[in-house]
N, C-alpha and C positions, 0 to 999 in steps of 0.2 A: 531623208526625204524619198530617196530612190526606192525605198521599202514599199512604198504606195503606188509607184509607177510600174507600168508594163514596159517590159524591156523590148518588146517589138514594135509596138504602135507609139509608146511614149505617152500615152493618155493615163490618168489614174485608173487603178484597178476596177472601180466601180463603172467607169465609162469605157472600159476596153471593149474593142470591137473586133479582135483578132478572130475569135471563134465564128462570128458571123461571116467575116470575108473569107475564112476557110471553108465554111460551109458551101459558099457560092462557087468554090473552085473544085469541088470533089466531083468526080465522075463515078457514081454508084451503080453497081451491077447486082441484081437480085436473082438468084436461081435455086432450084430445087434438085438436090441429089438424093438418090435411093441408096440407103446403107443396108447393113445386114438385116436379114430376115424381114425385108419389105418396109424398113422403117425409112420415113422421109425426113429431110433435114433442109430447112431454108437457110441460104447463105447470103450475106450481105457483103459484098467485095468493094473495094476501091476507095476505102477510108484511109486517111492519113493519120496514123496514131500520134504524130508529133503536133499536129494541129487541132485534132478534134478528141476530145474525151471519150474513147470507146468503152471504156468501163461503165461510164454513165449512161451512154446510148444503149449497151447491152442490157443494163438494168432496167431501163425505161422499156426497152422492147418486149423483154421478158415479163414485165408486169402487165404491159398492154395486151399481149398476146395470151398470158396466163399459161407459160410454158418454161421448161428448162432451156438452158442454152449455155454456150461458152464463148470465149475469144481465142482465136488461133492466129498468132501474128497480127495482121491488120485486118482480119475478117471476123465477123459475128456469125455464129452458127445457132440456129434455134430449132428446137425440135418440133417436127411437124410441118405441114405444108401451109405457109402463111402468105404466099405470094400475092393473093388476091387483094389483101388489105395492106401490104407493105408500102406501097406507093403512097397511099392516103396517111398512113402512120407518119412515114418520114417526112412528108410535106407538113403536118402538124408540128414536126419537130424543128422546121425551119430550113429545110432542104427544098430546092425547087423543083418542079415536075419535070423540066427538061434535062435535068441532071441524073435522073432515075431511069436505068434501063432495065426492063423485065426480061 
């Protein structure tokens, strides 16, 4: 019976709200760094990998912005400067606007 139950909130797996609660507690910072040869990289920091599926989020962001990217520790790095649309896309994903700092 415990196979279908969430170990954190105690609800059945299909009704689990742990990730939504975790999204409300995150403080996300978005910044742009300049790398070798003038290449720009958008970095999304402040995500907790134990509470949020960072691989799923990185895949979503890469497909949304049509760019390459990687995960380094608890940060997501995307090729190019996407800071202007990043807040809007993260809000579509379920994060609130006051959590995201540019």
